[in-house]
C-alpha positions as CSV (number, residue, x, y, z in Angstrom):
1,M,-23.4,2.3,0.3
2,G,-22.3,5.9,1.4
3,V,-19.1,7.3,0.4
4,D,-18.3,8.1,4.0
5,R,-18.4,4.5,5.0
6,L,-16.2,3.6,1.9
7,Q,-13.6,6.1,3.1
8,R,-13.8,4.8,6.7
9,V,-13.3,1.2,5.4
10,D,-10.4,2.3,3.2
11,S,-8.8,4.0,6.0
12,L,-9.4,1.0,8.3
13,L,-7.9,-1.3,6.0
14,K,-4.9,0.8,5.4
15,R,-4.2,0.8,9.1
16,V,-4.7,-3.0,9.7
17,I,-2.4,-3.7,6.6
18,A,0.3,-1.2,7.7
19,E,0.2,-2.6,11.1
20,G,0.5,-6.1,10.2
21,M,3.4,-5.6,7.6
22,F,6.0,-6.8,10.1
23,S,4.0,-9.9,11.3
24,V,2.9,-11.0,7.7
25,M,6.3,-10.2,5.8
26,Q,8.6,-11.5,8.7
27,G,11.3,-13.7,7.2
28,D,10.9,-12.3,3.6
29,S,14.0,-11.2,1.8
30,V,12.4,-7.6,1.3
31,A,12.5,-5.8,4.7
32,P,9.0,-4.5,5.8
33,G,10.4,-1.3,6.9
34,L,11.1,-0.3,3.3
35,I,7.4,-0.4,2.3
36,T,4.8,2.3,3.1
37,V,1.1,1.6,2.6
38,T,0.1,4.8,1.0
39,G,-3.5,4.0,0.4
40,V,-6.4,1.6,-0.1
41,K,-9.2,2.0,-2.4
42,C,-12.2,-0.7,-2.0
43,G,-14.7,-1.3,-4.7
44,K,-18.2,-0.3,-4.0
45,D,-19.3,-3.8,-3.1
46,L,-16.1,-4.3,-0.8
47,R,-15.1,-7.5,-2.5
48,D,-11.8,-6.0,-4.1
49,A,-9.3,-3.6,-2.8
50,T,-6.4,-1.9,-4.4
51,V,-3.5,-1.3,-2.1
52,T,-1.0,1.2,-3.1
53,V,2.4,1.1,-1.6
54,S,5.6,3.1,-1.8
55,V,8.8,1.2,-1.7
56,F,12.1,2.9,-0.6
57,G,15.0,1.5,-3.0
58,D,15.8,0.8,-6.5
59,D,13.5,-0.5,-9.4
60,A,14.7,-4.0,-8.7
61,L,13.7,-4.1,-5.0
62,K,10.3,-2.3,-5.8
63,K,9.5,-5.2,-8.3
64,T,10.7,-7.6,-5.9
65,A,8.5,-6.1,-3.1
66,I,5.4,-6.0,-5.1
67,Q,6.0,-9.7,-6.0
68,H,6.4,-10.6,-2.3
69,L,3.2,-8.5,-1.3
70,T,1.0,-10.3,-3.9
71,H,2.5,-13.6,-2.8
72,N,1.5,-12.7,0.7
73,A,-2.1,-11.3,-0.1
74,K,-3.8,-14.3,1.3
75,R,-2.1,-13.7,4.7
76,F,-3.1,-10.1,4.6
77,Q,-6.5,-11.1,3.8
78,A,-6.7,-13.5,6.9
79,L,-5.4,-10.8,9.1
80,I,-8.1,-8.4,7.7
81,N,-10.6,-11.1,8.3
82,R,-9.5,-11.4,11.9
83,E,-9.2,-8.1,12.8
84,V,-12.2,-6.3,10.7
85,R,-15.8,-7.5,10.7
86,L,-17.1,-7.3,7.2
87,K,-19.5,-9.2,5.2
88,F,-16.8,-10.1,2.6
89,T,-13.0,-9.9,3.1
90,P,-11.7,-8.0,0.1
91,R,-9.4,-9.6,-2.5
92,L,-6.1,-7.4,-2.2
93,V,-4.1,-6.3,-5.3
94,F,-1.0,-4.4,-4.6
95,K,0.2,-1.6,-6.9
96,L,3.4,0.8,-6.7
97,D,2.7,4.4,-5.9
98,L,5.0,6.6,-7.7
99,S,3.7,9.8,-6.7
100,L,6.1,10.2,-3.9
101,E,9.1,9.9,-6.5
102,K,7.3,12.3,-9.2
103,G,6.9,14.8,-6.3
104,D,10.8,14.6,-5.4
105,E,11.4,14.9,-9.1
106,V,9.2,18.2,-9.2
107,L,11.1,19.6,-6.3
108,A,14.5,18.9,-7.6
109,I,13.2,20.7,-10.9
110,L,12.1,23.7,-8.8
111,S,15.4,23.8,-6.8
112,K,17.4,24.0,-10.0
113,L,15.4,26.8,-11.2
114,E,15.8,28.7,-8.1
115,E,19.6,28.3,-8.3
116,A,19.6,29.1,-12.0
117,Q,18.1,32.6,-11.1
């Protein structure tokens, strides 16, 4: 399977999951507006996919959000099955993406260095 096809599938799954966040997470204690899907990485056989998400809030909220996403993984898979035509519907694993926070830390350090000069 070509790399270009995998990238297109990753992008399509990211869009479907992000758009379905409000319908799938409706009624949960974690507001879906606090969760951003930052990426999806499918395995070469398209049977597994890792979904990276960024959560706005403290560490307890982030942990709770990942638990709720994992709990609703089957509902996301059903949504993907309805929206996307694939031979296999990938099993979803949700992981927290900390790259945005690390980027903010680097920017804060740089601004402190500028102030010190």
